[in-house]
N, C-alpha and C positions, 0 to 999 in steps of 0.2 A: 504494500500500500504506500503510494507516494503522495505527499501532501505539499501543495504549493500555496503560499499565502499571496493572493493577488492584491488584496487590499486589507489594511489593518487599522484604518482610521475611522473617522466619523463624519458627520455632516459638515463640520467646519473644516475648510481647506488647510492642509498642512504640507510642508515640503517633504516629499518622500513617502507620504502615506495617502493613498486614495481610500475610498469608502470600502465597506466590508465585502469580501469575497474570498472563498477558499476553493481550490481545485483538488479533488482527490482522483488518483488513478487507481482503479481496482481492476487487476488483471488487464491493464493497458486501456481500459475504458474510462473516460473522464466523467466525474460527477461534480457539478458545480453547486456549492453551497453559498447562497446569497449572491447578490449581483448589484452592488451599489455603484454609484457614479465613479467612473474611472477604471472599473474592473475590466471592461471590454478592451480598453487600450493596453492593458497589461498582458494580453494573450501573446502578442508577438515577442515581447521580452521574455515570457515564460517558455517560448518555443512550442506553443500549443496552437494549432489552427482552431479558430473559433467554430468552424463547421463540424468539428468532432463532437461538440457539446450538443446533446439532444435531451439531456435530463438535468433539471435544476431543482434544488431543494431550498425552499425559503423558510427562514426562521420566523419572520414576521414582515409586516408590510410598510414599515417606515422607509422613507425615501432612501436613506443611506444604506439600505439592504436590497432595494429593488429597482433603483433608478435606471440601471443599464439593462434591465431585462428586455424591454421593448427594443432598444437599440441592438441587442444581441439577436433577437428574432429577426429584425430587419437585415442585419449584416449577413445572417445565414441565408435569408430569402434572396438577397442580392447575389449570392453564390449558388443558388439553386437548391438549397436545403430548406425545406418548408415544414418539417415535422419536429415537434418538441413536446416533452412531458414536463409539467411544472407541478411539484408537490409543495403544499404549504398549509398554513393553519386556516381556521374558519375565516371566511371573508375573501379568500384568494380569488375565487371564481368571479365574484362581483367586481372586485378591484380590476382584475385583468380585462374583463369584458368592457368596463367603462374606459379604461386607458386605451386599449387597442381600437376601440370604437372611434377614436379621434383620427385614425389613419386609414381612411377608406381605400386609399390607393393600393394598399397591399394586404389589408386584414382578411379579405376573402381568399387570398392565395396561400395562407399559412394554415397549418393544422396543428394547433396547440391544445393539448389535452391537459386540463386542470384537475388535479386530484387533491381534495381537501383532507387534512389529517386532524387527529385529535389526540390528547394525552392518553397513553396506554396503547395506542395503535402500533402493531408490528407488521411490517410489510417488506417485500423484496421488490425494488424498482425493476421495471421491465428491462431486460437485457443485462442485468447485473447478477453476480453471484455473491450476494451479501444480504444481511438482514438489518433493517433499520427499526429502532424502537423510539417512540416519541414520549416526551415528558413535558409537563407544563413549566414554563419559566415564570418569573415574577417581573412583569414589565407593564408599561402603560397601555399596551394593546395586546390582544391574544398572541402569544409567542411560544414557540416550541423549541426545546432542546432535542438533540438527536444522538443516539448511540448507533454507530455504524460498525457492524461486525463482519469482517471478511476473513479469508483464509490466513492473511498475514498478521492480523491483529484486530484490536478494537479501539476506536476513538470515540470521544464524546465531544460534541459542540454545544455550548451553552446557549447560543444566541445572546440577545441583550437581556440582562436579568440582575436583580439583586441575588446575592448568594442564597440558595434555597435547597431544602432537603430533597425535593423531587429530582433536581439536576444532580446533586451529589450522590444520591442513591443510584441514579442511572450510571454514574461514573465509577462505582465500586468495581475494582479489579480490571478496569480498562487500562490499556497501555498508555493512553494519552488523553488528558482532558484539555480541550481548547476552551478557555474561559475568558469572557470579557473582563477587563480591568480598566474602567474608563477614567478614573480619577485617582490622584495620589492619596496615601493614607492620611486620615484626619479630615478629609472632605466630607461634609454632611450632604448626603445625596440619597434619593430614592430611585428605584427602577434600574439602578446601575451598581457597579461593584468597585470597591477599593481594595488594596492589599490587606488592610486591616480587617475589613468585614469578611473577606475571603478566608483569612487565617482563622478567624473565630469559628467558622463552620467546619473548616478542614480539621481543626483540633479534635472534633468528635469522630473523625474517620480513621485516625490512628494509622496512617500510612497505607490505607486500603486502595489508594489511587496511585497509579504508576508515576508518570511525569505530568507536568502541567505546563501549558503554553499560554501566555497572556496575550490578549489582542484587544482591538476596539479602543484605541487610546485617544482621549481628548487632548488638545494642546497642553492642558495643565499637567499632563503626565511627563512631558519632555523634561529630562534631567532627573527624573525620579525612578528611572527604570532599575538601576542597581539597588535602590532602596526596596523596591518591590520584590526583587529576587531574594535579597537578604531576609525580608520579612516572612517570606513563604518557605524558605529552605528548611527542611526538616519536617514539614507537614505532609510531604508526599514521598513516596518510595524512591522516585527517580529524580530527574532534573527539573529545575524551574527555568523556563525559556521565555525570552521576550521576542514576540513575533515581529518581523520586518517584512515590508512588501518584497515579493519575489523570493523570500526565503523558502527553502525546501527542507522537508523532514521525510524520513522513510522508516516504516515499521518492518 
């Protein structure tokens, strides 16, 4: 399982970080998780043709996680690829129908299948040899975290969330937890995570989680990355990693 971070930022522009997007390669087939603004432009740098992507998994519908989905559909259409499957939480179908409806000149030429998911759902995406399990995150809109289990290992992606037991339970015995860490320790914030609030909940899991990779950084996190690693070291069995755009990991 190869993991490429296409975007590790948020809705506020930052040098070197575009909005959220992660590309998994499972048996050479790509699965895109979230597709925020700037993610599409990362494909050439990642060495992945955008036309290879026909399956997208959305954690939630905030713009910094979905803004490049319609551009991806159009870019594929311009190259003759018209089919796509999009998995996402409650509301994904209505959102997609409204947005694609603004582009009459190509909407009738594409075949995008929307599959809505819910907490506790287990499924295998069409064309993949893996199992995905969904859990509810704690955010301002319906948001799902995902556990992806393949032959090479298991990863969990939190989506945007406060630290919560549903996501942590999902991550028990996973090789890697990719968890948002939007703000530095000491920041008072809801719907998002800091190293301090993450450490508090990880303390209850006593090393049951393998490694953790932090992502989804607001500009306020700049310069506090080493503090975050130091704060969380010892709460997981493996490494504490700071995600960067175009960084690759392999299980």
